[in-house]
DSSP file (Angstrom, degrees, kcal/mol; ACC not computed):
  #  RESIDUE AA STRUCTURE BP1 BP2  ACC     N-H-->O    O-->H-N    N-H-->O    O-->H-N    TCO  KAPPA ALPHA  PHI   PSI    X-CA   Y-CA   Z-CA
    1    1 A X     >        0   0    0      0, 0.0     4,-2.4     0, 0.0     5,-0.2   0.000 360.0 360.0 360.0 -36.6  -41.0   -7.0   -0.2
    2    2 A X  H  >  +     0   0    0      1,-0.2     4,-2.3     2,-0.2     5,-0.2   0.891 360.0  52.8 -62.5 -39.4  -42.2   -8.8   -3.3
    3    3 A X  H  > S+     0   0    0      2,-0.2     4,-2.3     1,-0.2    -1,-0.2   0.899 109.2  49.6 -63.2 -40.1  -43.7  -11.6   -1.2
    4    4 A X  H  > S+     0   0    0      2,-0.2     4,-2.8     1,-0.2     5,-0.3   0.937 109.9  50.3 -64.5 -46.7  -45.6   -9.0    0.8
    5    5 A X  H  X S+     0   0    0     -4,-2.4     4,-1.3     1,-0.2    -2,-0.2   0.909 111.9  48.5 -57.8 -43.6  -47.0   -7.3   -2.3
    6    6 A X  H  < S+     0   0    0     -4,-2.3     4,-0.5     1,-0.2    -1,-0.2   0.916 113.8  46.3 -63.9 -43.6  -48.1  -10.7   -3.7
    7    7 A X  H >< S+     0   0    0     -4,-2.3     3,-1.0     1,-0.2     4,-0.5   0.923 113.4  46.7 -67.6 -45.3  -49.8  -11.7   -0.5
    8    8 A X  H 3< S+     0   0    0     -4,-2.8     3,-0.3     1,-0.2    65,-0.2   0.699 104.7  61.1 -75.6 -17.4  -51.7   -8.5    0.1
    9    9 A X  T 3< S+     0   0    0     -4,-1.3    -1,-0.2    -5,-0.3    -2,-0.2   0.649  95.0  65.2 -81.2 -12.5  -52.9   -8.2   -3.5
   10   10 A X  S <  S+     0   0    0     -3,-1.0     2,-0.3    -4,-0.5    -1,-0.2   0.773 108.7  23.3 -78.5 -27.1  -54.8  -11.5   -3.1
   11   11 A X  S    S-     0   0    0     -4,-0.5    62,-0.3    -3,-0.3     3,-0.1  -0.954  71.7-120.6-144.4 153.6  -57.4  -10.4   -0.5
   12   12 A X  S    S+     0   0    0     -2,-0.3    60,-3.6     1,-0.2    61,-0.5   0.894 102.2  31.0 -64.1 -43.4  -59.0   -7.2    0.8
   13   13 A X  E     +A   71   0A   0     58,-0.2    26,-2.9    24,-0.2     2,-0.4  -0.977  69.9 177.1-123.3 123.6  -57.8   -7.6    4.4
   14   14 A X  E     -Ab  70  39A   0     56,-2.5    56,-3.0    -2,-0.5     2,-0.5  -0.988   9.7-165.5-126.8 133.8  -54.5   -9.4    5.3
   15   15 A X  E     -Ab  69  40A   0     24,-2.8    26,-2.9    -2,-0.4     2,-0.5  -0.973   9.5-153.1-120.3 118.4  -53.0   -9.8    8.7
   16   16 A X  E     +Ab  68  41A   0     52,-2.7    52,-1.9    -2,-0.5    51,-0.7  -0.802  36.5 161.0 -85.7 129.3  -49.4  -10.8    9.1
   17   17 A X  E     - b   0  42A   0     24,-2.6    26,-2.8    -2,-0.5    27,-0.5  -0.822  42.5-125.8-141.9 170.3  -49.2  -12.5   12.4
   18   18 A X    >   -     0   0    0     -2,-0.3     3,-2.0    24,-0.2     6,-0.1  -0.993  27.9-128.8-123.0 138.1  -47.2  -14.9   14.6
   19   19 A X  T 3  S+     0   0    0     -2,-0.4    -1,-0.1     1,-0.3    23,-0.0   0.713 107.2  44.7 -61.8 -21.8  -49.1  -17.9   16.0
   20   20 A X  T 3  S+     0   0    0      4,-0.0     2,-0.5     5,-0.0    -1,-0.3   0.319  85.2 113.3-103.6   8.1  -47.9  -17.2   19.6
   21   21 A X    <>  -     0   0    0     -3,-2.0     4,-1.8     1,-0.2    -3,-0.1  -0.711  49.1-162.6 -89.4 120.0  -48.6  -13.4   19.6
   22   22 A X  H  > S+     0   0    0     -2,-0.5     4,-2.0     1,-0.2    -1,-0.2   0.844  92.1  52.5 -70.7 -33.4  -51.4  -12.3   21.9
   23   23 A X  H  > S+     0   0    0      2,-0.2     4,-2.0     1,-0.2    -1,-0.2   0.868 108.0  52.4 -69.8 -34.9  -51.8   -8.9   20.2
   24   24 A X  H  > S+     0   0    0      2,-0.2     4,-2.5     1,-0.2    -2,-0.2   0.919 107.8  51.9 -62.3 -43.2  -52.1  -10.6   16.9
   25   25 A X  H  X S+     0   0    0     -4,-1.8     4,-2.5     1,-0.2    -2,-0.2   0.914 107.9  51.5 -59.6 -44.1  -54.9  -12.8   18.4
   26   26 A X  H  X S+     0   0    0     -4,-2.0     4,-2.2     1,-0.2    -1,-0.2   0.901 111.2  47.1 -61.6 -42.2  -56.7   -9.7   19.6
   27   27 A X  H  X S+     0   0    0     -4,-2.0     4,-2.1     2,-0.2    -1,-0.2   0.906 111.4  51.1 -67.5 -41.3  -56.6   -8.1   16.2
   28   28 A X  H  X S+     0   0    0     -4,-2.5     4,-2.2     1,-0.2    -2,-0.2   0.920 110.5  49.4 -61.5 -43.3  -57.8  -11.3   14.4
   29   29 A X  H  X S+     0   0    0     -4,-2.5     4,-2.7     2,-0.2     5,-0.2   0.911 107.7  54.9 -62.3 -43.0  -60.7  -11.6   16.9
   30   30 A X  H  X S+     0   0    0     -4,-2.2     4,-1.5     1,-0.2    -2,-0.2   0.943 109.9  45.6 -56.4 -49.6  -61.7   -7.9   16.2
   31   31 A X  H  <>S+     0   0    0     -4,-2.1     5,-2.7     1,-0.2    -1,-0.2   0.902 112.5  50.5 -63.7 -40.3  -61.9   -8.5   12.5
   32   32 A X  H ><5S+     0   0    0     -4,-2.2     3,-1.4     1,-0.2    -1,-0.2   0.900 109.0  51.8 -64.1 -39.0  -63.8  -11.7   12.9
   33   33 A X  H 3<5S+     0   0    0     -4,-2.7    -1,-0.2     1,-0.3    -2,-0.2   0.774 105.8  55.7 -67.5 -25.2  -66.3   -9.9   15.2
   34   34 A X  T 3<5S-     0   0    0     -4,-1.5    -1,-0.3    -5,-0.2    -2,-0.2   0.419 123.9-107.2 -84.2   1.9  -66.7   -7.3   12.6
   35   35 A X  T < 5S+     0   0    0     -3,-1.4     2,-0.4     1,-0.3    -3,-0.2   0.656  76.2 135.6  83.4  16.5  -67.7  -10.0   10.1
   36   36 A X      < -     0   0    0     -5,-2.7     2,-0.7    -6,-0.2    -1,-0.3  -0.817  44.1-156.9-100.9 137.0  -64.5   -9.8    8.2
   37   37 A X        -     0   0    0     -2,-0.4   -24,-0.2    -3,-0.1    -5,-0.1  -0.756  24.7-169.8-109.9  82.9  -62.7  -13.0    7.1
   38   38 A X        -     0   0    0     -2,-0.7     2,-0.6   -10,-0.2   -24,-0.2  -0.271  29.2-108.3 -73.3 157.9  -59.1  -11.7    6.7
   39   39 A X  E     -b   14   0A   0    -26,-2.9   -24,-2.8   -32,-0.1     2,-0.5  -0.774  36.8-152.9 -79.7 124.8  -56.3  -13.7    5.1
   40   40 A X  E     -b   15   0A   0     -2,-0.6     2,-0.6   -26,-0.2   -24,-0.2  -0.894  10.7-168.8-104.1 125.3  -54.0  -14.6    8.0
   41   41 A X  E     -b   16   0A   0    -26,-2.9   -24,-2.6    -2,-0.5     2,-1.0  -0.917   8.8-156.2-116.5 105.2  -50.3  -15.1    7.2
   42   42 A X  E >   -b   17   0A   0     -2,-0.6     3,-1.4   -26,-0.2     4,-0.3  -0.688   6.5-169.2 -82.0 103.2  -48.4  -16.6   10.1
   43   43 A X  G >  S+     0   0    0    -26,-2.8     3,-0.8    -2,-1.0     6,-0.2   0.745  81.7  63.2 -71.6 -21.1  -44.9  -15.5    9.4
   44   44 A X  G 3  S+     0   0    0    -27,-0.5    -1,-0.3     1,-0.2   -26,-0.1   0.644 106.3  46.3 -75.9 -11.0  -43.4  -17.8   12.1
   45   45 A X  G <  S+     0   0    0     -3,-1.4     2,-0.4     4,-0.1    -1,-0.2   0.376  96.4  91.0-105.0   1.0  -44.7  -20.8   10.1
   46   46 A X  S X  S-     0   0    0     -3,-0.8     3,-2.3    -4,-0.3     4,-0.2  -0.831  73.1-139.9-100.4 131.1  -43.4  -19.5    6.8
   47   47 A X  T 3  S+     0   0    0     -2,-0.4     3,-0.3     1,-0.3     4,-0.2   0.791 109.5  47.8 -58.6 -26.1  -39.9  -20.5    5.6
   48   48 A X  T 3> S+     0   0    0      1,-0.2     4,-2.4     2,-0.1     3,-0.3   0.213  79.8 116.6 -94.7  13.9  -39.5  -16.9    4.3
   49   49 A X  H <> S+     0   0    0     -3,-2.3     4,-2.8     1,-0.2     5,-0.2   0.845  70.1  52.0 -54.9 -42.6  -40.8  -15.5    7.6
   50   50 A X  H  > S+     0   0    0     -3,-0.3     4,-2.3    -4,-0.2    -1,-0.2   0.922 112.2  45.9 -61.5 -44.4  -37.6  -13.7    8.7
   51   51 A X  H  > S+     0   0    0     -3,-0.3     4,-2.3     2,-0.2    -2,-0.2   0.901 113.2  49.9 -66.2 -40.5  -37.4  -11.9    5.3
   52   52 A X  H  X S+     0   0    0     -4,-2.4     4,-2.5     2,-0.2    -2,-0.2   0.918 109.9  51.4 -63.2 -43.2  -41.1  -11.0    5.5
   53   53 A X  H  X S+     0   0    0     -4,-2.8     4,-1.9    -5,-0.2    -2,-0.2   0.922 110.8  47.3 -60.6 -44.9  -40.6   -9.7    9.0
   54   54 A X  H  X S+     0   0    0     -4,-2.3     4,-2.1     1,-0.2    -1,-0.2   0.899 112.1  50.8 -62.9 -40.5  -37.7   -7.5    8.0
   55   55 A X  H  X S+     0   0    0     -4,-2.3     4,-1.8     2,-0.2    -2,-0.2   0.879 106.9  54.0 -65.9 -38.0  -39.6   -6.2    5.0
   56   56 A X  H  X>S+     0   0    0     -4,-2.5     5,-2.1     2,-0.2     4,-0.7   0.901 108.8  48.9 -62.5 -40.6  -42.6   -5.3    7.2
   57   57 A X  H ><5S+     0   0    0     -4,-1.9     3,-0.9     1,-0.2    -2,-0.2   0.908 110.0  51.3 -65.7 -40.8  -40.4   -3.3    9.4
   58   58 A X  H 3<5S+     0   0    0     -4,-2.1    -1,-0.2     1,-0.2    -2,-0.2   0.825 104.4  58.9 -64.3 -30.5  -38.9   -1.5    6.4
   59   59 A X  H 3<5S-     0   0    0     -4,-1.8    -1,-0.2    -5,-0.1    -2,-0.2   0.680 132.2 -86.7 -73.3 -16.9  -42.5   -0.8    5.2
   60   60 A X  T <<5S+     0   0    0     -3,-0.9    -3,-0.2    -4,-0.7     2,-0.1   0.495  73.0 149.8 125.6   4.9  -43.2    1.1    8.4
   61   61 A X      < -     0   0    0     -5,-2.1    -1,-0.3     1,-0.1     4,-0.1  -0.495  49.3-119.0 -64.9 139.7  -44.3   -1.3   11.0
   62   62 A X        -     0   0    0     -2,-0.1    -2,-0.1     1,-0.1    -1,-0.1   0.529  59.6 -44.9 -62.1-144.1  -43.2    0.1   14.3
   63   63 A X  S    S+     0   0    0      2,-0.1     2,-0.4     0, 0.0    -1,-0.1   0.791 131.2  51.1 -64.6 -29.3  -40.9   -1.7   16.7
   64   64 A X  S    S-     0   0    0      1,-0.1    -2,-0.1     3,-0.1     3,-0.0  -0.876  73.4-147.3-108.4 146.1  -42.7   -5.0   16.3
   65   65 A X        +     0   0    0     -2,-0.4     2,-0.3    -4,-0.1   -49,-0.1   0.712  62.8 101.4 -83.7 -19.5  -43.4   -6.4   12.9
   66   66 A X        +     0   0    0      1,-0.2   -49,-0.2    -5,-0.1     2,-0.1  -0.936  63.0  31.6-131.4 152.7  -46.7   -8.1   13.8
   67   67 A X  S    S+     0   0    0    -51,-0.7     2,-0.5    -2,-0.3    12,-0.2   0.547  73.3 175.2 -71.2 144.9  -49.6   -7.8   13.7
   68   68 A X  E     -A   16   0A   0    -52,-1.9   -52,-2.7    10,-0.1     2,-0.5  -0.976  13.0-160.1-118.1 115.9  -49.3   -5.9   10.4
   69   69 A X  E     -AC  15  77A   0      8,-3.0     7,-3.3    -2,-0.5     8,-1.4  -0.847   8.9-172.9-106.2 128.5  -52.7   -5.2    8.9
   70   70 A X  E     -AC  14  75A   0    -56,-3.0   -56,-2.5    -2,-0.5     2,-0.5  -0.965   1.1-171.5-116.4 133.9  -53.2   -4.4    5.3
   71   71 A X  E >  S-AC  13  74A   0      3,-2.4     3,-1.6    -2,-0.4   -58,-0.2  -0.991  76.8  -9.3-126.1 123.6  -56.6   -3.3    4.0
   72   72 A X  T 3  S-     0   0    0    -60,-3.6   -60,-0.1    -2,-0.5   -59,-0.1   0.824 130.4 -55.8  60.2  31.8  -57.1   -3.0    0.2
   73   73 A X  T 3  S+     0   0    0    -61,-0.5     2,-0.4   -62,-0.3    -1,-0.3   0.373 114.8 113.3  84.7  -5.1  -53.3   -3.5   -0.3
   74   74 A X  E <  S-C   71   0A   0     -3,-1.6    -3,-2.4   -66,-0.1     2,-0.5  -0.833  72.6-115.0-105.4 138.9  -52.3   -0.6    1.9
   75   75 A X  E     +C   70   0A   0     -2,-0.4    -5,-0.3    -5,-0.2     3,-0.1  -0.569  31.4 176.9 -70.1 120.9  -50.5   -0.9    5.2
   76   76 A X  E     -     0   0A   0     -7,-3.3     2,-0.3    -2,-0.5    -1,-0.2   0.831  42.0-122.1 -89.7 -41.6  -52.8    0.3    8.0
   77   77 A X  E     -C   69   0A   0     -8,-1.4    -8,-3.0     4,-0.1    -1,-0.3  -0.945  31.4 -50.9 136.7-155.9  -50.4   -0.6   10.8
   78   78 A X  S  > S-     0   0    0     -2,-0.3     4,-2.4   -10,-0.2     5,-0.2  -0.112  76.7 -58.0-105.5-158.6  -50.3   -2.7   14.0
   79   79 A X  H  > S+     0   0    0      1,-0.2     4,-2.9   -12,-0.2     5,-0.3   0.896 130.2  52.3 -55.4 -47.5  -52.5   -3.1   17.0
   80   80 A X  H  > S+     0   0    0      1,-0.2     4,-2.2     2,-0.2    -1,-0.2   0.919 112.7  44.0 -58.7 -46.0  -52.4    0.6   18.0
   81   81 A X  H  > S+     0   0    0      2,-0.2     4,-2.3     1,-0.2    -1,-0.2   0.912 115.1  47.9 -67.3 -42.5  -53.4    1.9   14.6
   82   82 A X  H  X S+     0   0    0     -4,-2.4     4,-2.4     2,-0.2    -2,-0.2   0.936 114.5  45.7 -64.6 -46.1  -56.2   -0.7   14.1
   83   83 A X  H  X S+     0   0    0     -4,-2.9     4,-3.0    -5,-0.2     5,-0.2   0.876 111.5  52.7 -66.4 -37.3  -57.7   -0.1   17.6
   84   84 A X  H  X S+     0   0    0     -4,-2.2     4,-1.9    -5,-0.3     6,-0.2   0.922 110.8  47.2 -63.6 -43.3  -57.5    3.7   17.2
   85   85 A X  H  <>S+     0   0    0     -4,-2.3     5,-2.6     2,-0.2     6,-1.2   0.919 114.3  48.0 -61.9 -42.8  -59.3    3.4   13.9
   86   86 A X  H ><5S+     0   0    0     -4,-2.4     3,-1.3     4,-0.2    -2,-0.2   0.944 113.5  44.8 -64.9 -48.7  -61.9    1.2   15.4
   87   87 A X  H 3<5S+     0   0    0     -4,-3.0    -1,-0.2     1,-0.3    -2,-0.2   0.805 112.4  53.6 -66.9 -28.4  -62.5    3.3   18.5
   88   88 A X  T 3<5S-     0   0    0     -4,-1.9    -1,-0.3    -5,-0.2    -2,-0.2   0.484 115.5-115.7 -84.0  -2.7  -62.6    6.4   16.3
   89   89 A X  T < 5S+     0   0    0     -3,-1.3     4,-0.4    -4,-0.4    -3,-0.2   0.627  88.5 106.8  81.9  12.7  -65.3    4.9   14.1
   90   90 A X     >< +     0   0    0     -5,-2.6     4,-1.5    -6,-0.2    -4,-0.2   0.625  58.8  71.8 -99.6 -14.7  -63.2    4.8   11.0
   91   91 A X  H  > S+     0   0    0     -6,-1.2     4,-2.2     2,-0.2     5,-0.2   0.944  95.9  49.0 -70.6 -47.1  -62.4    1.1   10.7
   92   92 A X  H  > S+     0   0    0      1,-0.2     4,-2.7     2,-0.2     5,-0.2   0.928 111.7  48.6 -62.2 -46.0  -65.8   -0.1    9.6
   93   93 A X  H  > S+     0   0    0     -4,-0.4     4,-1.7     1,-0.2    -1,-0.2   0.879 110.4  53.0 -60.7 -34.3  -66.2    2.5    6.9
   94   94 A X  H  < S+     0   0    0     -4,-1.5     4,-0.3     2,-0.2    -1,-0.2   0.898 111.2  46.0 -64.7 -40.2  -62.7    1.6    5.6
   95   95 A X  H >< S+     0   0    0     -4,-2.2     3,-1.2     1,-0.2     4,-0.3   0.876 109.9  53.9 -69.8 -38.6  -63.8   -2.0    5.4
   96   96 A X  H >< S+     0   0    0     -4,-2.7     3,-1.6     1,-0.3    -1,-0.2   0.824  97.1  66.4 -65.2 -30.4  -67.0   -1.2    3.7
   97   97 A X  T 3< S+     0   0    0     -4,-1.7    -1,-0.3     1,-0.3    -2,-0.2   0.669  87.8  69.5 -66.1 -15.5  -65.1    0.7    1.0
   98   98 A X  T <         0   0    0     -3,-1.2    -1,-0.3    -4,-0.3    -2,-0.2   0.760 360.0 360.0 -71.3 -24.1  -63.6   -2.6   -0.1
   99   99 A X    <         0   0    0     -3,-1.6    -1,-0.2    -4,-0.3    -2,-0.2   0.445 360.0 360.0 -98.1 360.0  -67.0   -3.7   -1.4
């Protein structure tokens, strides 16, 4: 958990991802298309990846730990939550509030 706190406090938008995950790729593309340059943390390439994955699940990520999106240090959720916010028109205002 400490590693997650340290990582998400460094940048406004952080995405915990796995390099081979197609849903992670979709979320990363969405943020890039919105003009956001998130910090991407590929947990499958991190030596502490297993511990980070378990901590993400304990924090409230659903059945899969990735993608796990944090905005302003707060866990937003995974693909479903991010896409729901985007389609509902709430994601962009949330991102603007960072500035």
